[in-house]
Structures are given as C-alpha cells and as structure tokens.
C-alpha positions in Angstrom: 78.2 -9.4 -26.2 80.6 -11.3 -24.0 84.4 -10.8 -25.1 87.4 -13.0 -25.1 90.6 -12.1 -23.5 94.2 -13.7 -24.4 95.6 -14.5 -21.2 98.9 -15.7 -20.3 100.4 -18.3 -18.4 101.3 -16.1 -15.4 97.8 -14.4 -15.6 95.7 -14.9 -12.4 92.3 -13.9 -13.4 89.7 -15.3 -15.9 87.4 -13.8 -18.4 83.7 -15.7 -18.0 82.2 -16.4 -21.2 78.5 -17.5 -21.3 78.7 -19.0 -17.8 82.3 -20.8 -18.1 85.5 -19.2 -16.5 88.3 -19.6 -19.4 91.3 -19.8 -17.1 94.8 -20.9 -18.9 96.5 -24.0 -17.8 100.1 -23.0 -16.9 102.8 -24.1 -18.8 106.7 -23.4 -18.5 107.9 -20.2 -20.4 110.9 -20.5 -22.7 113.4 -17.6 -23.0 112.8 -17.3 -26.9 108.8 -17.4 -27.3 105.8 -18.2 -25.2 104.3 -22.0 -25.8 100.7 -21.9 -27.2 98.6 -21.3 -24.2 95.8 -24.3 -23.4 92.4 -23.0 -22.2 90.5 -24.9 -19.7 86.9 -24.4 -19.4 85.4 -24.6 -15.4 81.8 -24.2 -14.9 81.2 -21.6 -12.7 78.1 -20.8 -10.8 76.5 -17.4 -11.0 73.6 -17.6 -8.9 72.3 -19.5 -6.0 69.7 -21.8 -6.6 66.7 -20.6 -4.5 63.8 -22.9 -3.7 60.8 -22.9 -4.9 58.3 -22.2 -1.9 55.6 -25.2 -2.0 52.1 -23.8 -2.8 49.5 -24.7 -0.3 47.4 -27.8 -1.2 44.0 -26.5 -1.6 41.0 -29.1 -0.5 39.7 -31.4 -3.1 37.6 -34.6 -2.7 37.1 -37.5 -6.0 34.1 -40.0 -5.2 33.7 -43.1 -6.9 30.4 -45.7 -7.1 30.6 -48.9 -8.2 27.1 -51.1 -8.7 25.1 -54.3 -9.4 21.5 -54.9 -10.1 19.8 -58.1 -9.4 16.0 -58.5 -9.7 14.9 -55.5 -7.7 18.2 -55.4 -5.1 20.9 -52.6 -6.0 24.6 -53.7 -4.4 26.9 -50.8 -4.4 30.0 -49.3 -3.0 30.9 -45.7 -2.5 34.5 -44.6 -2.1 36.1 -41.4 -1.2 39.8 -39.5 -1.7 41.0 -36.3 -1.2 42.1 -33.2 0.8 40.4 -31.2 3.2 40.9 -28.8 6.0 40.3 -30.0 9.7 36.7 -30.0 11.5 36.0 -28.8 14.9 33.3 -29.3 17.2 33.7 -25.7 18.7 36.4 -27.2 21.7 39.0 -29.3 19.5 39.8 -29.4 15.7 39.9 -32.9 14.1 42.1 -34.4 11.4 39.4 -36.3 9.8 40.8 -39.9 8.2 37.5 -40.4 6.0 35.4 -37.6 4.5 33.0 -35.7 6.5 30.5 -37.7 5.2 28.4 -39.0 2.3 24.4 -38.9 1.5 23.0 -41.3 -1.4 19.2 -40.8 -2.8 18.0 -44.2 -4.4 15.3 -42.4 -7.2 12.6 -43.8 -5.7 12.1 -41.6 -2.2 14.7 -43.4 0.2 18.2 -42.6 1.0 20.8 -43.6 3.0 24.0 -42.0 4.7 24.6 -38.7 7.0 23.6 -35.7 5.4 26.2 -33.4 5.9 28.7 -33.3 9.0 26.9 -35.1 12.2 27.7 -32.0 14.5 31.1 -30.7 13.4 32.0 -27.7 11.1 34.8 -26.9 9.1 37.8 -24.7 9.5 38.5 -22.7 6.3 42.0 -22.8 6.7 45.2 -24.2 8.3 46.5 -27.5 7.7 45.0 -29.5 4.7 44.8 -33.1 5.5 44.5 -36.3 3.6 42.0 -38.4 3.8 40.5 -41.6 1.9 37.0 -44.3 2.9 35.2 -46.5 1.1 31.8 -48.2 2.1 31.6 -52.3 2.3 29.0 -53.6 0.2 25.8 -52.3 0.8 22.2 -52.8 -0.5 18.7 -51.2 -1.5 15.7 -53.1 -2.2 13.2 -51.1 -4.5 9.4 -51.7 -4.1 8.9 -52.2 -7.8 10.6 -52.2 -11.0 11.4 -49.3 -13.1 14.4 -47.3 -13.7 15.6 -44.9 -11.3 18.6 -42.1 -10.8 20.8 -42.6 -7.9 22.4 -39.7 -6.8 26.1 -39.7 -4.5 27.1 -36.6 -2.8 30.0 -36.6 -0.8 30.9 -33.8 2.0 34.2 -32.7 2.9 35.8 -29.7 4.4 36.6 -27.7 1.7 36.7 -23.9 1.4 33.0 -23.5 1.0 32.7 -24.7 4.3 31.1 -28.2 3.9 31.8 -28.5 0.1 30.0 -31.6 -2.2 30.9 -33.6 -4.6 28.0 -35.0 -6.7 27.9 -38.1 -9.1 24.4 -39.5 -10.4 23.7 -42.6 -12.3 20.9 -44.8 -13.7 19.7 -48.1 -12.6 16.9 -50.2 -13.8 15.4 -53.1 -11.8 13.0 -55.9 -13.4 
C-alpha cells in the first residue's frame, strides 16, 4: 500500500506513488499562512527496459504446387520457401539460396528432380539462412488415361539432416 505525504514548498524530497513522483510546485510563502500547494505529476522510470533476446530461428520449409492437365499431359510448377541450416561438401559450408532439392513422383512409375542433396550434407547447427526458389513450367506425359497420385517432396537442411516436406494431389488424364 502506498502512502502520500504532505509536502511543503521548501521540501526537496518526493514520494513515489504508483510509478509517479509527486513534487510540489514552488510557490511564494506568506507570513500569515502558507498558500495551498500545487501537486505536479512527473513520470519516473522505475526499471531500465531490458532487450529481449531474439529466439534462434528454426529451419522450416513450405512448398507449393500448381498443375493443369490437358489430354494426357500434366503441366506443373513447384515453388519453395523457408529457412535452413547451411550445407557442406566436407570442406566448405554453403548458404543455399534454394532448397536442397526436390523429387516428384507422377504415380505411373516415373519421377523428376533430384532425390536428396546431390552430394552435400547438412550442418545441424549454426546460422539459419533464408531460401526461396521455383521451377519454370514443366511437363509430364502419361502413357495411358487414368487417375494418378502426384507426390512432391522438398528437401532442406533442417533439424533432421536433411528434412523433407511432402505434398500430394490427384490428377485425372483422359
């Protein structure tokens, strides 16, 4: 519980009440009786603000796909973005500007893209770098009509060295 003290115009001290310092305004004194005191509120900092430490960014990846089917031809694009640890070839470390790789299976026994990191390995700690990339329009032609499950797997240097994100969708070709 805070207490408020009455202060005279000549007092040099101030009481702290709810984070505000109450200080009297100096007024001229009279010989008969002192004039009523004016109280002025001033904000007083009680603690210095402490800077919060930024939490280290953890690796993550998001992938997106776009596709269109015309006849037996699938036209598709793949896009990726996220943060990953650096990759290494055993001698140098690399800040990859794109994901470590992608792999697409078309549901008919064929595939596209690289499976894995292409000879690189991932560091599991240290600096996390931003990456982003996309493919141009690519095509795949199915040999016969049917319904096929297309699975896209993106590889990046995450906490599981390498880590993956998978997305699937169905296409029907005539």
